[in-house]
C-alpha positions in Angstrom: 0.1 0.1 -0.1 1.7 3.3 -0.9 0.5 6.8 0.7 0.0 10.2 -0.2 3.1 12.4 0.8 2.5 15.5 2.5 4.4 18.5 1.4 7.9 19.4 2.9 6.8 22.6 4.6 3.9 21.0 6.4 5.9 18.4 8.0 8.5 21.2 8.9 5.7 22.9 10.6 5.2 19.9 12.3 8.6 19.3 13.0 8.6 22.8 15.2 5.8 21.8 17.8 6.3 19.5 20.9 4.4 16.7 20.8 2.0 18.2 23.6 0.7 20.5 21.4 -0.1 18.1 18.7 -1.5 16.2 21.5 -3.6 18.8 22.8 -4.9 19.6 19.2 -5.8 15.9 18.7 -7.9 16.0 21.9 -9.8 19.2 20.6 -10.5 17.4 17.4 -11.4 13.9 18.9 -8.7 12.3 17.4 -7.5 9.5 19.8 -3.6 9.8 18.8 -1.5 9.6 22.0 0.3 6.3 22.5 0.8 5.2 26.1 3.7 3.6 27.6 6.6 4.3 24.8 9.9 5.6 26.0 12.6 7.3 24.1 15.9 5.8 23.9 17.5 8.8 23.1 16.7 11.5 25.2 16.3 14.9 23.7 15.5 13.8 20.2 12.2 15.0 18.5 11.1 13.5 15.1 7.9 14.2 12.7 7.5 12.1 9.4 5.1 9.8 7.7 4.7 6.2 8.9 6.0 3.3 7.0 4.3 0.4 9.1 5.3 -3.0 9.9 3.3 -5.9 11.2 4.7 -8.8 13.1 3.0 -12.2 14.3 4.8 -14.8 16.5 6.4 -17.3 14.3 4.1 -20.0 13.3 4.8 -23.6 12.0 5.4 -22.8 8.6 8.3 -20.7 9.8 8.9 -17.2 8.8 11.5 -14.2 9.2 12.1 -10.5 10.6 12.1 -9.7 7.1 13.7 -6.7 4.8 11.8 -3.9 4.8 13.9 -0.7 5.0 14.0 0.0 1.3 10.3 0.9 1.7 11.3 4.2 3.9 12.3 7.2 2.4 14.4 10.1 3.7 12.3 11.5 6.6 10.0 8.5 7.0 9.4 7.1 10.4 9.3 3.0 11.0 6.5 2.0 12.9 6.4 -1.6 14.1 3.6 -3.3 15.6 5.2 -6.2 17.7 2.1 -6.5 19.7 3.7 -5.2 22.8 6.0 -7.9 23.4 8.5 -7.6 25.9 10.3 -11.0 25.4 12.2 -10.5 22.2 13.3 -7.7 20.1 12.7 -6.4 16.5 15.3 -3.7 16.0 19.1 -3.5 16.7 22.4 -2.0 15.2 22.5 -3.2 11.8 19.1 -1.9 11.2 20.1 1.4 13.2 23.0 1.9 11.1 21.2 1.4 7.6 18.4 3.4 8.5 20.2 6.1 9.9 22.3 6.0 6.3 19.0 6.2 4.5 18.1 9.2 6.3 15.1 7.7 8.2 13.9 9.8 10.7 13.3 7.3 13.7 11.8 4.1 14.9 8.9 3.6 16.9 8.0 0.2 18.2 5.5 -1.4 20.1 7.9 -4.0 21.3 11.4 -3.9 22.4 14.7 -3.3 20.8 18.2 -3.9 21.7 21.7 -2.2 20.9 20.6 0.8 22.6 24.3 1.9 23.1 24.8 1.5 19.4 21.6 3.7 18.5 22.5 6.5 20.8 26.3 6.9 19.6 24.6 7.0 15.8 22.3 9.6 17.3 19.5 7.4 16.1 16.2 8.2 17.5 13.9 5.1 18.8 11.0 4.9 20.9 9.9 1.5 22.5 8.5 0.1 25.5 11.9 -1.0 26.6 15.2 -2.4 25.7 16.0 -6.3 25.8 18.5 -8.3 24.2 16.8 -11.7 23.3 16.6 -11.7 19.3 13.3 -11.7 17.5 14.7 -14.7 15.1 12.9 -17.4 15.3 10.3 -15.9 17.2 8.2 -13.5 15.0 7.8 -13.3 11.5 7.1 -10.3 9.4 3.3 -10.7 8.4 2.9 -7.4 6.3 4.3 -4.2 5.5 2.4 -0.8 5.1 -1.0 -2.1 6.6 -3.0 -0.8 9.5 -1.4 -1.4 12.7 -1.6 -0.8 16.1 0.6 1.3 18.7 -0.7 0.5 22.1 -4.6 1.3 21.5 -3.9 3.8 18.8 -4.7 2.7 15.0 -1.7 3.9 12.7 -2.0 3.9 9.0 0.5 4.2 6.2 1.4 7.6 5.7 0.1 9.1 9.2 2.4 11.6 10.8 4.2 10.5 13.5 5.5 13.1 16.3 7.9 11.9 18.9 9.7 13.6 21.5 10.7 12.9 25.2 7.0 13.6 26.3 5.4 10.8 24.2 4.5 9.6 20.7 1.4 10.9 18.8 -0.1 9.7 15.6 -2.1 12.1 13.5 -4.4 10.5 10.8 -3.0 11.4 7.3 -6.6 12.8 6.4 -6.6 15.1 9.3 -3.0 16.5 9.5 -3.6 19.8 8.1 -6.8 20.1 10.6 -4.7 19.2 13.7 -1.4 21.1 12.5 -3.7 24.4 12.4 -5.1 23.5 15.9 -1.9 22.6 17.2 -0.1 25.8 16.1 -2.8 28.0 17.6 -2.4 26.4 20.8 1.5 26.5 20.9 1.0 30.3 20.3 -1.5 31.0 22.9 0.7 29.2 25.2 3.5 31.3 24.3 1.4 34.4 24.9 0.7 33.4 28.4 4.4 32.6 28.9 5.2 35.9 27.8 2.4 37.6 30.1 3.7 35.9 33.4 7.5 36.7 32.4 6.1 40.4 32.4 4.9 40.1 36.0 1.1 39.4 35.2 -0.5 37.0 37.5 -0.6 33.3 36.2 -4.6 33.1 36.7 -5.0 36.4 34.7 -2.4 35.4 32.2 -4.3 32.0 31.4 -8.0 33.7 31.5 -6.8 36.2 29.0 -5.7 33.5 26.5 -8.1 30.9 27.2 -5.9 28.3 28.9 -8.4 26.0 30.2 -10.4 25.3 26.9 -7.4 25.2 24.6 -7.9 21.2 24.3 -11.8 21.6 24.6 -13.7 20.3 21.9 -16.1 22.9 20.6 -14.5 25.4 22.6 -13.4 28.7 20.7 
């Protein structure tokens, strides 16, 4: 399955936003995009790109392999791996890290675990996963499908959806709602910056929040 490519300037605008503002925008628009429980392996990293999705299953009687898939990802894409939250075996390691980094992939998000964390940090390659673990996925998992709908936690991710991730969280924005979410997120970020400017100028916090509608920034239907 191929997906529509967003203009580079749209992704660049997303990349300027913290995940918290994107998350608030999703709340305001009634989109369940926030993924619970994924942690950054590289502190301070921020990525934003379109999802190339992979779905893994436990290996069956017919066998199967972890597969080769990085040829599907273009520069700036985010590899999204659905390994059903498994914590007992990995689906990402240093060989994939080095090749993905060389290819210009923005980062990897895994509902599962990864290994070779030292190498990924040394390369400056961002990964979000549930934990780090050493046991290989070889002969334990099999690549079932690529660029199909997958699940991160309880969040559906379709190929081409926008993935925004930083130290706070991972957020998935449906491709068909990307421009809507972007506009709301930028508005929220601008209003929060005005609140900060007010309190830096000595204005009381409650008054600054009231001026800029802080308590309804993410409320559906609120102006």
